[in-house]
C-alpha positions as CSV (number, residue, x, y, z in Angstrom):
1,X,0.1,0.1,0.1
2,X,1.7,3.3,-0.9
3,X,2.1,5.4,1.6
4,X,0.7,9.3,2.4
5,X,2.0,12.0,3.7
6,X,0.1,11.2,6.9
7,X,2.3,8.1,7.8
8,X,5.6,10.7,7.0
9,X,4.0,13.4,9.8
10,X,3.6,10.5,12.4
11,X,7.4,9.1,11.8
12,X,8.5,13.0,11.4
13,X,5.9,13.8,14.4
14,X,5.3,17.1,12.5
15,X,2.2,18.6,11.1
16,X,0.7,17.2,7.4
17,X,0.9,20.7,6.8
18,X,4.9,21.1,7.7
19,X,5.2,17.6,5.6
20,X,3.2,19.7,2.2
21,X,5.4,22.1,2.7
22,X,8.8,20.7,2.7
23,X,8.3,17.8,0.0
24,X,6.6,20.6,-2.3
25,X,9.6,23.1,-1.6
26,X,7.2,26.0,-1.0
27,X,9.2,28.8,0.4
28,X,8.1,28.6,4.3
29,X,9.7,29.1,7.1
30,X,11.0,25.3,8.5
31,X,13.3,24.4,10.5
32,X,16.8,22.7,9.2
33,X,16.4,19.9,11.7
34,X,12.4,19.6,11.4
35,X,13.1,20.0,7.7
36,X,15.6,16.8,7.8
37,X,13.7,14.2,9.8
38,X,10.6,15.0,6.9
39,X,12.9,13.6,4.8
40,X,14.2,11.1,6.2
41,X,10.8,9.7,7.2
42,X,9.9,10.1,3.8
43,X,12.6,8.3,2.4
44,X,12.3,5.3,5.0
45,X,8.4,4.8,4.1
46,X,9.5,5.1,0.3
47,X,7.1,8.1,0.7
48,X,6.5,10.1,-2.8
49,X,4.2,13.1,-3.2
50,X,1.2,12.1,-6.2
51,X,2.0,14.9,-8.5
52,X,-1.1,13.7,-10.3
53,X,-2.8,14.0,-7.8
54,X,-1.5,17.4,-6.7
55,X,-1.8,19.0,-10.4
56,X,-5.7,18.0,-10.9
57,X,-6.7,19.4,-6.9
58,X,-4.7,22.7,-8.4
59,X,-4.9,22.5,-12.0
60,X,-1.0,23.2,-11.8
61,X,1.2,20.5,-13.9
62,X,4.5,21.1,-11.4
63,X,6.3,21.5,-14.6
64,X,8.5,24.3,-15.7
65,X,8.9,24.7,-19.7
66,X,12.6,25.9,-21.1
67,X,12.8,26.8,-24.5
68,X,16.1,26.8,-26.2
69,X,17.7,27.1,-30.0
70,X,19.2,23.6,-30.0
71,X,20.3,21.5,-27.8
72,X,23.7,20.5,-26.9
73,X,26.8,22.1,-27.6
74,X,26.6,25.2,-26.3
75,X,27.9,26.1,-22.6
76,X,25.4,28.6,-21.9
77,X,22.6,27.1,-22.2
78,X,24.3,24.7,-20.2
79,X,24.5,26.3,-17.2
80,X,20.7,27.8,-17.4
81,X,19.2,23.7,-18.1
82,X,21.7,23.2,-15.3
83,X,20.0,26.2,-12.5
84,X,16.9,25.5,-13.7
85,X,16.9,22.0,-12.9
86,X,18.0,22.5,-9.8
87,X,15.7,24.9,-8.7
88,X,13.0,22.8,-10.0
89,X,13.6,19.8,-8.3
90,X,14.3,22.2,-4.7
91,X,10.8,23.3,-5.3
92,X,8.9,20.2,-6.8
93,X,8.9,21.2,-10.4
94,X,10.0,19.1,-12.9
95,X,11.3,20.6,-16.3
96,X,10.5,20.4,-20.0
97,X,12.7,21.5,-22.8
98,X,11.5,23.0,-26.2
99,X,13.9,23.9,-29.2
100,X,13.2,26.3,-31.7
101,X,15.2,26.7,-34.6
102,X,12.3,27.8,-37.2
103,X,9.6,29.3,-38.0
104,X,7.5,26.2,-37.7
105,X,8.9,24.9,-34.4
106,X,8.1,28.7,-32.8
107,X,4.4,28.0,-33.6
108,X,4.8,24.7,-33.0
109,X,6.3,25.7,-29.1
110,X,3.7,28.5,-28.8
111,X,0.4,26.0,-29.5
112,X,2.1,23.2,-26.8
113,X,2.8,26.2,-24.0
114,X,-0.5,27.6,-24.7
115,X,-1.8,24.0,-23.9
116,X,-0.7,23.7,-20.7
117,X,2.1,21.7,-20.5
118,X,4.1,23.8,-18.3
119,X,3.1,26.1,-15.3
120,X,5.7,29.2,-17.1
121,X,8.1,29.1,-19.4
122,X,12.1,30.1,-19.0
123,X,13.1,31.5,-23.6
124,X,16.5,31.8,-24.6
125,X,16.1,31.7,-28.4
126,X,18.6,33.0,-30.8
127,X,17.4,34.3,-33.6
128,X,14.2,35.8,-35.1
129,X,11.9,32.7,-34.4
130,X,10.9,33.4,-31.8
131,X,8.8,36.7,-32.6
132,X,8.3,39.9,-31.0
133,X,4.5,38.8,-31.4
134,X,5.0,35.1,-30.6
135,X,6.5,36.0,-27.2
136,X,4.2,38.9,-26.1
137,X,0.8,37.1,-27.6
138,X,1.8,34.0,-25.3
139,X,2.6,36.5,-22.5
140,X,-0.8,37.5,-22.3
141,X,-2.5,34.1,-22.0
142,X,-1.1,34.5,-18.4
143,X,1.3,32.6,-18.8
144,X,4.5,33.5,-16.0
145,X,7.4,33.8,-18.6
146,X,11.3,35.0,-18.4
147,X,12.7,36.3,-21.5
148,X,16.5,36.5,-22.5
149,X,16.4,39.0,-24.7
150,X,17.8,42.4,-26.0
151,X,14.4,43.0,-28.1
152,X,12.4,46.1,-26.8
153,X,8.5,46.4,-26.3
154,X,7.8,43.2,-24.5
155,X,4.8,43.2,-22.4
156,X,3.7,40.9,-19.5
157,X,6.7,38.9,-19.2
158,X,10.5,39.1,-16.9
159,X,13.4,40.7,-19.1
160,X,16.5,39.7,-18.8
161,X,19.4,42.0,-21.4
162,X,22.5,42.3,-21.9
163,X,24.5,44.9,-22.7
164,X,26.4,42.8,-25.7
165,X,26.5,45.4,-28.1
166,X,28.8,47.9,-26.3
167,X,31.0,45.7,-24.6
168,X,31.1,44.1,-28.5
169,X,32.4,47.5,-29.6
170,X,34.9,48.2,-26.6
171,X,36.3,44.4,-28.0
172,X,36.6,46.4,-31.8
173,X,37.6,49.1,-29.5
174,X,40.9,47.6,-28.7
175,X,41.9,46.0,-31.9
176,X,41.9,49.1,-33.6
177,X,43.9,50.7,-30.7
178,X,46.4,47.7,-31.6
179,X,46.6,49.5,-34.9
180,X,45.0,46.8,-36.4
181,X,42.5,47.8,-38.9
182,X,41.6,44.4,-41.8
183,X,39.0,43.5,-38.7
184,X,36.8,40.6,-40.3
185,X,32.9,40.3,-38.4
186,X,32.7,36.9,-38.3
187,X,29.2,36.0,-37.5
188,X,25.5,34.0,-37.1
189,X,23.7,33.6,-40.4
190,X,20.5,35.1,-38.5
191,X,22.5,38.3,-38.0
192,X,23.3,38.5,-41.3
193,X,19.2,38.9,-42.4
194,X,17.9,41.9,-40.1
195,X,17.5,44.6,-42.1
196,X,19.6,46.9,-39.8
197,X,22.9,45.3,-37.9
198,X,21.8,44.9,-33.8
199,X,23.2,43.3,-31.3
200,X,26.8,41.8,-32.1
201,X,27.2,42.9,-35.4
202,X,26.2,46.8,-34.2
203,X,28.8,46.4,-31.9
204,X,31.5,45.6,-34.4
205,X,29.9,48.5,-36.6
206,X,29.2,50.8,-34.5
207,X,33.5,50.9,-33.4
208,X,34.3,50.8,-36.7
209,X,32.0,54.0,-37.9
210,X,33.5,56.2,-34.8
211,X,37.2,55.6,-35.9
212,X,36.6,55.7,-39.6
213,X,37.5,52.7,-41.1
214,X,37.0,50.7,-43.4
215,X,36.0,48.2,-45.0
216,X,33.6,46.2,-42.8
217,X,34.6,42.2,-43.7
218,X,31.3,41.1,-42.5
219,X,30.9,37.4,-43.1
220,X,28.8,34.1,-42.1
221,X,30.3,30.9,-40.3
222,X,29.8,31.6,-36.5
223,X,27.1,28.9,-35.7
224,X,29.8,25.3,-35.8
225,X,33.1,24.5,-35.6
226,X,32.9,23.5,-39.0
227,X,32.1,26.0,-40.7
228,X,34.0,28.8,-38.7
229,X,37.2,26.9,-39.3
230,X,36.9,27.1,-43.1
231,X,35.7,30.4,-43.1
232,X,38.5,31.1,-41.7
233,X,40.7,29.4,-43.8
234,X,39.3,31.1,-46.7
235,X,40.2,34.7,-45.0
236,X,43.4,33.5,-43.8
237,X,44.0,32.5,-47.2
238,X,43.1,35.7,-49.4
239,X,46.1,38.0,-50.4
240,X,44.6,40.8,-48.6
241,X,43.5,38.7,-45.0
242,X,42.7,40.2,-42.2
243,X,45.0,41.1,-39.1
244,X,42.0,40.7,-36.7
245,X,39.0,38.1,-36.8
246,X,36.1,38.9,-34.6
247,X,34.0,35.6,-34.6
248,X,30.9,36.1,-33.0
249,X,31.2,33.2,-31.0
250,X,34.0,31.3,-28.4
251,X,33.5,28.2,-30.2
252,X,34.1,30.2,-33.7
253,X,36.5,31.9,-32.3
254,X,38.6,28.0,-31.3
255,X,38.1,27.0,-34.5
256,X,39.7,30.4,-36.2
257,X,42.8,29.8,-33.8
258,X,43.2,26.6,-35.6
259,X,43.2,27.5,-39.0
260,X,45.2,30.3,-38.2
261,X,47.6,27.8,-36.9
262,X,47.4,25.3,-39.5
263,X,47.9,28.0,-42.0
264,X,51.3,29.2,-40.7
265,X,50.0,32.0,-39.2
266,X,50.5,33.2,-35.4
267,X,47.7,34.8,-33.0
268,X,48.1,37.5,-32.3
269,X,51.2,38.2,-34.6
270,X,49.7,37.8,-37.4
271,X,46.3,38.0,-37.2
272,X,44.6,39.0,-33.2
273,X,41.6,36.9,-32.3
274,X,38.6,37.7,-29.9
275,X,35.0,35.5,-29.3
276,X,31.8,35.8,-27.0
277,X,30.7,33.8,-24.4
278,X,33.1,33.8,-22.3
279,X,33.5,29.3,-22.0
280,X,35.8,27.8,-20.4
281,X,37.5,26.6,-23.4
282,X,39.0,29.5,-23.9
283,X,40.7,29.4,-21.1
284,X,43.0,26.5,-22.2
285,X,43.5,27.3,-26.0
286,X,46.4,28.4,-27.1
287,X,47.0,31.1,-26.5
288,X,44.4,31.8,-24.1
289,X,40.5,33.1,-26.2
290,X,40.3,37.0,-25.7
291,X,36.4,37.2,-25.6
292,X,33.5,38.7,-24.7
293,X,30.8,38.0,-21.8
294,X,30.1,37.8,-18.5
295,X,32.6,36.5,-16.0
296,X,30.7,34.1,-14.9
297,X,27.9,31.9,-16.1
298,X,25.5,31.7,-12.8
299,X,21.6,32.0,-13.7
300,X,20.1,31.5,-10.2
301,X,18.5,35.1,-10.6
302,X,17.4,34.6,-13.6
303,X,16.0,31.5,-12.8
304,X,14.8,33.0,-9.5
305,X,12.8,35.7,-11.9
306,X,10.1,32.4,-12.8
307,X,9.5,31.2,-9.8
308,X,8.6,33.8,-8.3
309,X,6.2,35.0,-10.7
310,X,5.3,30.9,-10.0
311,X,4.2,31.3,-6.5
312,X,3.5,34.8,-6.0
313,X,-0.7,34.4,-4.9
314,X,-1.2,37.6,-7.2
315,X,1.3,38.5,-10.5
316,X,3.8,40.8,-10.0
317,X,4.9,43.9,-12.6
318,X,7.1,43.0,-15.2
319,X,10.9,43.3,-13.7
320,X,13.7,43.9,-16.2
321,X,17.5,42.2,-15.5
322,X,20.4,43.4,-17.0
323,X,23.2,41.3,-16.7
324,X,27.0,42.6,-17.1
325,X,29.0,41.5,-19.9
326,X,32.5,43.0,-20.3
327,X,36.0,42.2,-22.6
328,X,38.3,40.3,-21.6
329,X,41.6,40.5,-23.1
330,X,43.7,37.3,-22.9
331,X,47.0,36.1,-25.1
332,X,44.7,35.4,-28.5
333,X,44.4,39.7,-29.1
């Protein structure tokens, strides 16, 4: 016979309400010793909360949804997913993940979220597939949402911004101060399809315009390691090769260092290289990779925004936080 919360309460010598507070992860003051007695009793009896019954009773799924551009390969996404899973576990939630890498996938994700697959969503989608209208329309349904985006005008959800344009401009300013004049920008594909430069590409063009430097050398290649290597090899074999390459991702920048090495060029003497993201792998590249990004990857403040919304009796007003980014100069530039 399945053990009950009342049996756990009797064994731990606490109330059933205390058992509920501890095992649901709700933010109620429970002494550490009492909490441990409840956990020990639940473990001894083999008790787990009946999530299906709880969901029916509360009309909630006890799930949150993580919406990403892809699965795997992006270290910051992995850190975000880890922090979300850890906080979800502590609060009695599970996590489902949706990927949005096309317009069709964006529409499908909205349909699934509207259908009630989860009680809230944390959205970190690179590119233009998850449009402003889709996001604001989804937020208008009342779904608790936190969106990592630099797009303006998002309403009905919490927004997390990064000053990547300013930090990228700072990186290009550094290259210019070092005397580099043929600076190439290796972009993600979606950055090239926009009507006007934004984000990382805007930082690049802004710095060049500020110093009156031409030409602009903008190419794709930052979406994966192989494309980055091939693009860098092509750039570096041209008669008028660039003296610096600024890649829109650290993975692409590291592939650029490999391409330069294979072409017999020295980094940074012959060509300087800078990436974006500040991934750990940049610390073990040779030379260490100069990069733009956060000083450390920790998304607990972002994840907490979502659970604050989920556990609030009344929806809080939309909030906005800005995560600090900076240029980190290392050996490659």
